[in-house]
C-alpha positions as CSV (number, residue, x, y, z in Angstrom):
1,X,33.2,-33.2,34.4
2,X,30.9,-34.5,37.2
3,X,30.7,-37.7,37.8
4,X,27.2,-38.0,39.9
5,X,23.9,-37.9,38.1
6,X,21.5,-34.8,38.6
7,X,18.4,-36.0,39.7
8,X,14.5,-36.0,40.3
9,X,12.1,-36.0,43.0
10,X,10.2,-39.2,43.6
11,X,7.3,-37.4,45.2
12,X,5.3,-41.1,44.8
13,X,8.0,-43.2,46.3
14,X,7.1,-44.6,50.0
15,X,8.5,-42.2,52.6
16,X,11.4,-44.7,53.5
17,X,12.6,-44.5,49.9
18,X,12.1,-41.1,48.8
19,X,15.8,-40.1,47.7
20,X,17.4,-36.8,48.6
21,X,17.3,-34.1,46.3
22,X,20.4,-32.4,44.5
23,X,19.3,-30.3,41.6
24,X,20.9,-28.3,38.6
25,X,18.8,-25.8,37.6
26,X,19.2,-27.4,34.0
27,X,17.7,-30.8,35.3
28,X,15.1,-32.7,37.8
29,X,17.2,-36.2,37.0
30,X,17.0,-38.1,40.0
31,X,20.1,-40.2,41.1
32,X,18.6,-43.2,42.8
33,X,18.9,-45.3,45.7
34,X,21.6,-47.1,47.9
35,X,21.3,-50.3,50.2
36,X,23.2,-50.4,53.5
37,X,23.1,-52.3,56.5
38,X,20.5,-51.7,59.4
39,X,21.4,-53.7,61.9
40,X,24.0,-56.9,62.7
41,X,24.1,-60.0,65.1
42,X,26.8,-60.3,67.4
43,X,29.8,-61.5,66.2
44,X,30.2,-65.6,67.1
45,X,33.7,-67.0,67.4
46,X,35.1,-70.4,67.7
47,X,39.2,-71.3,69.2
48,X,40.6,-74.0,66.8
49,X,44.6,-74.6,67.2
50,X,47.8,-76.5,66.2
51,X,49.7,-77.6,69.0
52,X,50.0,-74.9,71.6
53,X,49.2,-72.3,68.4
54,X,45.5,-71.1,68.3
55,X,43.5,-68.6,66.3
56,X,39.7,-67.4,66.9
57,X,37.5,-67.3,64.0
58,X,35.0,-64.7,63.5
59,X,32.1,-64.7,61.5
60,X,29.5,-61.5,61.5
61,X,26.1,-62.7,60.1
62,X,24.0,-59.8,59.2
63,X,20.3,-60.1,59.8
64,X,19.0,-57.9,57.3
65,X,19.7,-55.3,55.0
66,X,17.3,-52.6,54.0
67,X,17.5,-49.5,51.8
68,X,18.2,-46.3,53.4
69,X,15.8,-44.2,54.6
70,X,15.8,-40.8,53.4
71,X,13.6,-37.7,53.3
72,X,12.1,-36.5,50.0
73,X,13.3,-32.5,49.9
74,X,9.4,-32.0,48.2
75,X,6.2,-33.3,48.2
76,X,5.5,-32.0,44.5
77,X,4.6,-34.4,42.0
78,X,6.8,-35.3,39.0
79,X,4.7,-32.7,36.7
80,X,4.8,-29.7,39.2
81,X,8.2,-30.2,39.6
82,X,9.1,-30.3,35.9
83,X,6.8,-27.3,34.7
84,X,8.9,-25.2,38.2
85,X,12.4,-26.4,36.7
86,X,11.3,-25.3,33.3
87,X,10.0,-21.6,34.6
88,X,13.3,-21.9,36.3
89,X,15.2,-22.4,33.3
90,X,13.3,-20.1,31.8
91,X,14.2,-16.9,33.6
92,X,18.1,-17.1,34.0
93,X,18.6,-19.2,30.8
94,X,22.6,-17.8,30.8
95,X,22.6,-19.8,33.8
96,X,21.7,-22.6,33.1
97,X,24.2,-23.2,30.0
98,X,26.8,-22.2,32.5
99,X,25.7,-25.0,35.0
100,X,25.2,-27.6,32.4
101,X,29.2,-27.9,32.1
102,X,30.1,-29.0,35.9
103,X,33.9,-29.6,36.2
104,X,33.8,-31.8,39.3
105,X,36.9,-34.7,39.3
106,X,36.0,-37.9,37.9
107,X,37.8,-40.2,39.6
108,X,36.1,-41.1,43.2
109,X,37.6,-42.8,45.8
110,X,35.2,-45.3,47.7
111,X,33.6,-42.8,51.1
112,X,35.2,-42.2,53.4
113,X,33.8,-43.8,55.9
114,X,34.0,-47.4,54.0
115,X,36.8,-49.7,55.4
116,X,39.4,-50.8,53.1
117,X,39.0,-54.8,52.0
118,X,42.7,-55.0,53.8
119,X,40.9,-54.7,57.1
120,X,39.0,-57.2,56.9
121,X,41.3,-59.8,55.3
122,X,44.6,-59.8,56.1
123,X,47.1,-62.1,54.1
124,X,45.5,-65.4,54.6
125,X,47.5,-68.7,55.4
126,X,45.9,-71.9,57.0
127,X,46.4,-70.5,60.6
128,X,44.9,-66.9,60.0
129,X,41.2,-66.2,61.0
130,X,38.6,-67.0,58.8
131,X,37.5,-64.2,56.1
132,X,34.9,-61.9,57.4
133,X,31.4,-61.0,55.7
134,X,31.2,-59.1,53.2
135,X,27.6,-58.1,52.8
136,X,27.3,-54.6,51.6
137,X,26.2,-53.6,48.5
138,X,28.3,-51.2,46.1
139,X,27.6,-47.4,46.2
140,X,26.3,-45.3,43.7
141,X,27.9,-42.6,41.9
142,X,31.3,-43.5,43.4
143,X,33.3,-43.8,40.0
144,X,36.0,-46.2,39.8
145,X,37.8,-47.4,43.2
146,X,41.5,-47.1,43.1
147,X,43.4,-50.7,43.4
148,X,44.8,-49.7,46.8
149,X,41.3,-49.4,48.1
150,X,40.6,-53.1,47.2
151,X,43.2,-54.4,49.6
152,X,43.6,-57.4,46.9
153,X,46.4,-59.7,48.1
154,X,46.9,-63.0,46.6
155,X,48.2,-66.6,48.2
156,X,51.4,-68.0,46.7
157,X,50.4,-71.3,47.6
158,X,46.9,-73.4,46.5
159,X,44.8,-72.9,49.6
160,X,41.3,-74.9,50.2
161,X,39.7,-74.1,53.7
162,X,36.5,-73.5,54.7
163,X,34.5,-73.7,58.6
164,X,31.8,-73.6,60.5
165,X,31.3,-70.6,63.0
166,X,29.3,-71.4,66.4
167,X,26.3,-69.7,64.9
168,X,25.7,-72.7,61.7
169,X,27.0,-69.8,59.4
170,X,29.5,-71.1,56.7
171,X,32.8,-69.6,55.3
172,X,35.0,-71.0,52.5
173,X,38.5,-69.5,51.2
174,X,40.2,-71.0,48.0
175,X,43.3,-70.1,45.8
176,X,45.4,-71.1,42.8
177,X,47.2,-70.3,39.3
178,X,45.8,-71.5,35.9
179,X,48.6,-71.9,33.1
180,X,47.9,-70.9,29.0
181,X,49.8,-70.5,26.0
182,X,51.9,-67.3,25.4
183,X,52.5,-67.0,28.9
184,X,49.7,-66.9,30.1
185,X,49.0,-67.0,34.2
186,X,46.2,-66.4,36.7
187,X,47.1,-66.1,39.8
188,X,43.5,-66.0,41.8
189,X,41.8,-66.2,45.2
190,X,38.2,-67.0,46.1
191,X,36.3,-66.6,49.4
192,X,32.3,-66.5,50.7
193,X,30.2,-67.5,53.1
194,X,26.9,-67.6,54.1
195,X,23.8,-67.9,57.1
196,X,23.3,-71.1,58.9
197,X,19.9,-71.1,56.6
198,X,21.5,-69.6,53.7
199,X,19.3,-66.1,53.5
200,X,22.0,-64.0,53.6
201,X,25.7,-64.8,51.7
202,X,28.2,-63.0,49.8
203,X,30.9,-63.8,47.4
204,X,34.5,-62.6,46.4
205,X,37.1,-63.2,43.7
206,X,40.7,-61.5,43.4
207,X,42.6,-62.1,40.0
208,X,45.8,-61.0,38.4
209,X,46.7,-62.3,35.2
210,X,49.8,-61.7,32.9
211,X,51.6,-63.1,29.8
212,X,54.9,-62.8,28.0
213,X,53.0,-59.5,25.5
214,X,53.2,-57.7,28.5
215,X,49.3,-57.8,29.4
216,X,48.4,-57.1,32.9
217,X,45.5,-57.4,34.8
218,X,44.3,-57.0,38.3
219,X,40.2,-57.7,38.9
220,X,37.6,-57.8,41.9
221,X,34.5,-59.6,41.6
222,X,32.0,-59.9,45.1
223,X,28.1,-60.1,45.1
224,X,25.4,-61.3,48.0
225,X,22.0,-61.0,49.2
226,X,20.5,-60.9,52.4
227,X,17.0,-62.5,53.9
228,X,14.8,-59.5,52.8
229,X,15.6,-60.5,49.3
230,X,18.0,-57.5,48.1
231,X,20.8,-58.2,45.9
232,X,24.1,-56.7,44.6
233,X,27.2,-57.4,42.5
234,X,29.8,-55.5,41.3
235,X,33.2,-56.0,39.5
236,X,36.6,-53.9,39.0
237,X,39.2,-54.5,36.6
238,X,42.7,-52.4,35.4
239,X,44.8,-53.3,32.9
240,X,47.9,-52.6,31.1
241,X,48.7,-53.3,27.5
242,X,50.5,-52.3,24.4
243,X,47.7,-50.4,22.0
244,X,47.6,-52.3,19.0
245,X,47.2,-49.4,16.7
246,X,50.0,-47.0,18.2
247,X,52.2,-49.3,19.8
248,X,51.9,-47.2,23.1
249,X,51.4,-48.4,26.7
250,X,47.7,-48.1,27.4
251,X,46.0,-48.4,31.2
252,X,42.3,-48.7,31.1
253,X,40.3,-49.4,34.0
254,X,36.7,-50.3,34.8
255,X,33.6,-51.0,36.8
256,X,30.1,-52.4,36.7
257,X,27.8,-52.5,39.8
258,X,24.1,-53.0,40.5
259,X,21.6,-53.4,42.8
260,X,17.9,-54.2,43.5
261,X,15.5,-54.0,46.2
262,X,13.8,-57.0,47.7
263,X,10.8,-55.7,48.9
264,X,10.5,-52.6,46.1
265,X,10.4,-52.1,42.4
266,X,13.8,-50.4,42.9
267,X,17.1,-51.0,41.3
268,X,19.9,-49.4,39.7
269,X,23.0,-49.8,37.3
270,X,26.1,-48.4,36.8
271,X,28.7,-49.3,34.6
272,X,32.0,-46.5,34.5
273,X,35.5,-46.5,32.4
274,X,38.9,-44.7,31.7
275,X,41.4,-45.1,29.5
276,X,45.0,-43.6,29.0
277,X,47.8,-43.7,27.0
278,X,51.1,-43.0,27.3
279,X,50.9,-39.7,25.0
280,X,48.5,-38.1,26.9
281,X,44.8,-39.4,25.0
282,X,41.9,-40.1,27.4
283,X,38.9,-41.1,27.3
284,X,36.6,-41.6,30.0
285,X,32.3,-41.8,30.2
286,X,29.4,-43.7,32.1
287,X,26.0,-45.2,31.6
288,X,23.6,-45.4,34.3
289,X,20.1,-47.0,34.9
290,X,17.6,-46.8,37.6
291,X,14.2,-47.5,38.8
292,X,12.4,-46.4,41.9
293,X,8.6,-47.6,41.5
294,X,7.0,-45.8,38.6
295,X,10.0,-43.5,38.1
296,X,12.8,-44.7,35.9
297,X,15.6,-42.6,34.9
298,X,19.5,-43.0,32.7
299,X,22.2,-41.3,32.6
300,X,25.2,-41.2,29.5
301,X,28.1,-38.8,29.6
302,X,31.9,-39.4,28.0
303,X,35.2,-37.1,27.9
304,X,37.2,-37.7,25.1
305,X,41.1,-36.0,25.1
306,X,43.4,-36.5,22.2
307,X,46.5,-35.5,24.1
308,X,47.2,-32.2,21.4
309,X,44.7,-29.9,22.9
310,X,41.4,-30.9,21.2
311,X,38.6,-32.3,23.5
312,X,34.7,-33.8,23.6
313,X,32.6,-33.6,26.6
314,X,28.8,-34.4,26.5
315,X,26.1,-35.4,28.7
316,X,22.5,-37.0,28.2
317,X,20.2,-37.4,30.8
318,X,16.2,-38.5,30.8
319,X,13.3,-39.7,32.8
320,X,9.9,-40.9,32.8
321,X,7.2,-42.2,35.2
322,X,4.6,-44.9,34.3
323,X,1.8,-42.0,33.7
324,X,4.0,-41.0,30.6
325,X,5.7,-37.9,31.7
326,X,9.3,-37.9,30.4
327,X,11.8,-35.0,30.5
328,X,15.5,-34.7,30.2
329,X,18.8,-32.6,29.4
330,X,21.0,-32.8,27.4
331,X,25.0,-30.8,25.9
332,X,27.8,-31.3,24.1
333,X,31.3,-29.1,23.7
334,X,33.8,-29.4,21.8
335,X,36.7,-27.3,21.6
336,X,40.6,-26.8,20.4
337,X,43.3,-23.9,20.2
338,X,40.6,-21.9,22.6
339,X,37.9,-22.0,19.9
340,X,34.7,-24.1,19.5
341,X,31.2,-24.7,20.2
342,X,28.4,-25.7,23.2
343,X,24.8,-26.5,22.0
344,X,22.2,-28.2,24.0
345,X,18.6,-28.8,24.6
346,X,16.4,-29.1,28.0
347,X,13.2,-31.1,27.3
348,X,9.9,-31.9,28.7
349,X,6.7,-34.2,27.3
350,X,3.3,-34.4,29.5
351,X,1.4,-37.3,29.8
352,X,-0.9,-35.3,27.0
353,X,2.1,-36.3,24.5
354,X,2.7,-32.2,24.4
355,X,6.0,-31.4,23.7
356,X,8.1,-28.4,24.9
357,X,11.6,-28.2,24.7
358,X,14.6,-25.1,24.2
359,X,17.6,-25.3,22.5
360,X,21.1,-23.4,22.6
361,X,24.1,-22.4,21.5
362,X,27.2,-20.9,21.6
363,X,30.4,-20.4,18.5
364,X,33.5,-19.2,20.4
365,X,36.2,-17.7,18.2
366,X,39.1,-17.6,20.3
367,X,39.1,-13.6,20.1
368,X,36.9,-13.1,22.8
369,X,33.8,-12.9,21.3
370,X,31.1,-15.7,21.8
371,X,27.6,-16.0,19.1
372,X,24.8,-17.1,21.2
373,X,22.0,-18.4,20.1
374,X,18.9,-20.1,20.8
375,X,14.4,-20.7,20.6
376,X,11.8,-22.5,22.2
377,X,8.4,-24.1,21.8
378,X,7.1,-21.3,23.6
379,X,8.1,-19.0,20.7
380,X,11.4,-17.4,23.0
381,X,14.6,-16.8,20.3
382,X,17.6,-14.7,20.8
383,X,20.7,-14.4,18.6
384,X,23.4,-12.4,20.3
385,X,27.4,-11.7,20.1
386,X,28.8,-10.8,23.1
387,X,32.3,-10.3,25.0
388,X,33.4,-13.0,26.9
389,X,36.3,-15.1,27.7
390,X,35.9,-18.7,27.0
391,X,37.1,-21.4,29.4
392,X,37.1,-25.2,28.9
393,X,39.4,-27.7,30.0
394,X,41.8,-28.8,27.4
395,X,43.3,-31.8,29.5
396,X,42.3,-33.5,31.9
397,X,42.2,-33.7,35.4
398,X,43.4,-36.8,35.8
399,X,45.7,-38.1,33.7
400,X,48.2,-41.1,32.4
401,X,50.5,-39.4,35.8
402,X,47.8,-40.1,37.7
403,X,46.8,-43.4,36.9
404,X,50.5,-44.7,36.5
405,X,50.9,-43.3,40.2
406,X,47.8,-45.2,41.4
407,X,48.5,-48.5,39.7
408,X,51.6,-49.8,41.5
409,X,50.5,-52.8,42.3
410,X,49.0,-53.5,38.3
411,X,52.6,-53.1,37.3
412,X,54.4,-54.8,39.9
413,X,52.8,-57.7,38.2
414,X,55.7,-60.7,37.6
415,X,55.0,-62.5,34.2
416,X,56.2,-66.2,34.0
417,X,59.6,-66.7,33.0
418,X,60.3,-67.0,29.5
419,X,62.2,-70.3,28.5
420,X,65.7,-69.1,26.0
421,X,64.5,-69.0,22.2
422,X,60.7,-68.9,22.9
423,X,58.8,-65.1,21.5
424,X,55.4,-64.3,22.6
425,X,52.9,-63.9,19.9
426,X,51.8,-60.5,19.5
427,X,48.8,-61.1,18.4
428,X,47.2,-57.7,20.6
429,X,43.9,-58.4,22.0
430,X,41.3,-55.7,21.7
431,X,40.8,-53.3,24.1
432,X,38.6,-53.2,27.3
433,X,34.5,-54.1,25.3
434,X,32.8,-51.0,25.1
435,X,30.1,-50.3,27.6
436,X,26.6,-51.4,27.2
437,X,24.0,-49.1,27.0
438,X,22.1,-51.1,29.6
439,X,21.8,-53.3,32.1
440,X,22.0,-56.8,31.4
441,X,18.3,-58.3,30.9
442,X,16.5,-59.3,33.4
443,X,19.3,-57.9,36.0
444,X,17.0,-55.3,37.5
445,X,13.9,-57.7,37.3
446,X,11.6,-58.4,40.1
């Protein structure tokens, strides 16, 4: 199913914050807001050395980071868009149901134009250049990056160093190791920097964890802000552990991202997760929230595969304006051995409270016959049986073999050596915490 959200038009927004439209016939929900660097200062540098060995310190400090300026694909009001969407879906009911089940791959790598962090952070030693500024926020709808896209490179020794560049900007880098019971070990590296006046800053932490139960974890957390008040935060995590119920090896990946504008009432939040086990059981999902001036939108979706041919997929999207207009779209499908069902609803509520909706359903019998039915609040109805092939994805497009192949750094983490006669405590920890429905309180507030 699609990893990207459906979009709605933000006609009332200022021109430079209006989103680019990317709509399905079944829902005009809006996708959100990105921030990118608009301009940078020229990098300054200084030289430091040890005897006849010299190294150059470079540090780039952002002047400002502003929201992407996008042109709107439409100047129609939200209500006009909703009415146009309703009329279009009424003309082509079958098309709505088909398009509600996209099959775009879930796992999205970082955009092709984005630089890998290893290009910014070579393996660090006290004589290597200082870490350069990572003052760019995360991108929306990019899913969960693979570990190679982060370029995590931890040091084998403790480091605590800092510096000041010629333009007054500062940087620091620290690394260390924490030890605990049951063979617990956490190796970490922290780095960051800020401009001379503190108006722009960035922080980033890498870590790897392990213990004697076979638990392994690789992670990243980064945050930053700029002089215009834009702020962002992102975390990424990859875990290998033994499932406490099935005793099977399981790999879980997750990512959380958020950004907010310092000059506009705009921001977004996303949480993505994927879980895999060695017998093909797979779960994937995402929760998203965003706001652009007077409009807000939400999206949730999930995929569940039991590894034996049974699959459940669902999506729920909705949006609203401060004037009281609301609209949304949701659907669900369940299949096993060629037999299953699909059902969904498209709806709209006017500022006066008038509600319109259309519900639909399909029953697939596995013999080439499909029962289709539905109705709407405007007296539409249908109930027919047609000859039609049944199509659904019984297996995830990205599964256990794929995630193992993309997790070589996680799998190569070496735990502490276990002394003879010492055995691990096998009280398995729980899986990654369930995703939250909404962003942390106040995380997107002005």
